[in-house]
N, C-alpha and C positions, 0 to 999 in steps of 0.2 A: 504493500500500500505505500502511496507517495505521501512524504512528509508535506505538511502545511507550511506556509512561510514561516508563521511564528514558531513553529518547531524547529525549523532549519536555524533560525537565528538563535534560539534557546542552546541548541547543539553548538553553534560557532562559539557563543560567549563561554559555555561550559568548557571548551578546547582552548580557549585563549586563557581562562584562569587556570586550567590544569597544567598548561604550559608553562606558565610562570612559577608556579608552586610545587612541580613535580619533583624536581631535584632536592627540596627540602623532605618532601613526603618521603623519598625514598633513601634519604640520609640516615646513617645508623646512629641510634642514640648513644650519647655519650655516658660517662661514669655518674652523671647527675640525672640521667633520663631525658635530656634534652637533644633535638635533632638541629644541627647547626651546619651551615655550608662552610667545610674546610678544606675541600679540594679546588685549588685555582682553575681547574679545568672545567669544574662543574660550573663555577662562577662565570666563566667565559662563556658556557653554553647558554646560560641565562641571559647574558647580554647580548650576545648574537640573536637571540629570540626578542628581546626587548631592550632597546637602550637605554630607555629610562632607568633600568637597574642599575647601571654603571656607576661606580664609586669614581668620581672624579676630584682631582686635586683642587682645592677651592681657589688656589691662586691662580690657576688656568682659567677661571671663569671670572674672577675679582683680583686683577692684578694688583691693586692698590690697598688690598686689605692687609691688616696688621696681624701676625700670629705672635702668640707667646704660648707655645705648646708644652704646658708645665709637666707632661708625664714622660717628655723625651729629656728632662732634667732632672735635678734632685731636689728642685722648688715645688714640692708638692707634699700632700699629707702623708705619702710613702717615705719620704725623704731620700728617694733614689730615682734614677732613670727606669722608665718601663719600657717605653717605646725607644725603637732604634734610630728613629729619624724624627725631625721637627716639622712633620706634615700632618696637613688636615684634609680629610676626604669627606665627601657628602654623595648621596645619590645625585644624580643629574639634575632631575627637576628641584629638589631641595637647594642646591647649589645656586639654581638659577632664581629662586625665590629670595634667597639670601643677597643675590646682586641686586635685585629690586629694593631690598631694604637699605642697601648700601647706597644706592643712587638716591633715595629720598633724604637719608641723613646728610649726604655731601653737601646738598642744598640748605642745610642748617649749618655747615661747618663742623659737622660731627662724622664719626666712621665707626666702624667695628673693630673690635680685637678679639681673636678667636684664642680660647684656652683650650678647647677640644673638641673633636667631631666624630667621625666613625672610630670607634673603639674596637680592635680585634677581640673576639670572644676570650681569648686566653688572658688577655690583661683582667677581665671581670673576674674570673678564676682566681688570678693571682691575688688580687685585692682582698676578695672573701677569705682566701686561704691564709693570707697573711694577717688580716685583721679581724675576721670572724664578727663582722657587724653586718646586720641586714636592715637597719634602719635608715642610714645614709648610704650604704652600698648595695648594689643589686644583688639578688640572690643567683647563685650559678643554676640553679635548677629552673629558673625562669629566664635568665639572660636579661642583660642592660638594654636600654632603649638605644643606647650608643651602638650596641652591636649591630644594629639595622641600617646604620649609615643615614639616619634621618633626624638625628638629633646633634645639637650644637650647643656649647657653653661658651659665653661671650659677655662682652661688656662694651660701653660706649667711651669712644675718646675724643678729646678736641683736637681737629686737624691740623691747627697751628702749632700747638704745643707738643702735640703726641702724648699729652698725659691722659691717664684715665679719669672719667668723671667720678664724682664721689657716689659711691653706692653703699648700701646698708652694711656690708661685710667684705672683706677680700674673698677672694676666689677659693671655693671648696671649705669655707668654714662650717664646719659642725654645729650649728648653733641654731637657736630660735630665731634670731636675728636675720637670717637668711631667707626664713620665710615670707613669701609675697604679700602676706596680710600682716605681717609685724609692724607695728606703728609707732613704737617707743624709739624714735630715731630722728636726726636732724631733718628739717624739711628739704634741705637740698637733696640729701640721699634718697628721700621717699620720691621727690619730683624726677629724678634721674631713672629711679627704678621703674616708675610709672611711664616715663617717655620710652624706656626700651620696650617694656610689653607692649605699649601701644603700637609701636611700629613693626614689631615682631608680629603681632596678632594681626595686623592689617594684611600682612603679607603671607598668612596661612600657618603660622607657627602658634602653639600654646604653650605657655610658661608652666613649668613643673613647680606646685604649690610650695614646696619644701627648699627650693633653691632659685633665688631669682636671677642667677645666670643660665639656667638651664631651659631649653625650648625644643619642643618636639615639633615635627612637621606633621601636617594633617594626614591622618591614615597610614600613621608610621607602623603600625601592625601589620599591614598587609605585605611589609617587606620582610623577608627572611632574615633571621639570626646569622651573622658572618663572623667567620675566624680567618679571614684571610689576611695575611700579613702585607704591610705597606709594600715591602718589596716585591709582592707578587702581583700587583695592581698595575696593569698596563697604561 
């Protein structure tokens, strides 16, 4: 019996969705029971089918953006380098959305400074197994939002001076002052926090309630968890 047009369209949509998620579905669960894309060849197959899944170097999309990749240095809560290079990657549409944020801010004499973006799953596991915290650190049996390549940690800077604008806390401060609804703060810090939140939200990002610097791109859950090293990203 011939398919109706509506049934054909449903079948096409199913095949598209399946082709995007098939690699993750087939991946073997790790010791925490989680399926993560760890094979560069599998990642490349996904990108070949859908270029929006590509993890791109942020500086290739936004050449003038400032980077301060803390986990490539000892200037972080771990007190040691975790990444092998000071690079920042995001899925292609996320990087483009961030470019739109930067363009809008530049008109106000402001810009973005990136602390962290895509984080290989192995780093998430390392953080947890070293610190054993599940309040401020992602659980390895769930994975970090950063592992999906759709999350970015950042702040605002003054373009003329290059200095960071005053915010409620320093980056990665494990304190209630970092929560986005905390109000016992200097008026300038609250104003700058809200400016960052407003411009990021306008371009498709949502702030994480316990970290003023942490923003997730819309539909981040649709992207697979990744454990591809920076060195293996083309």
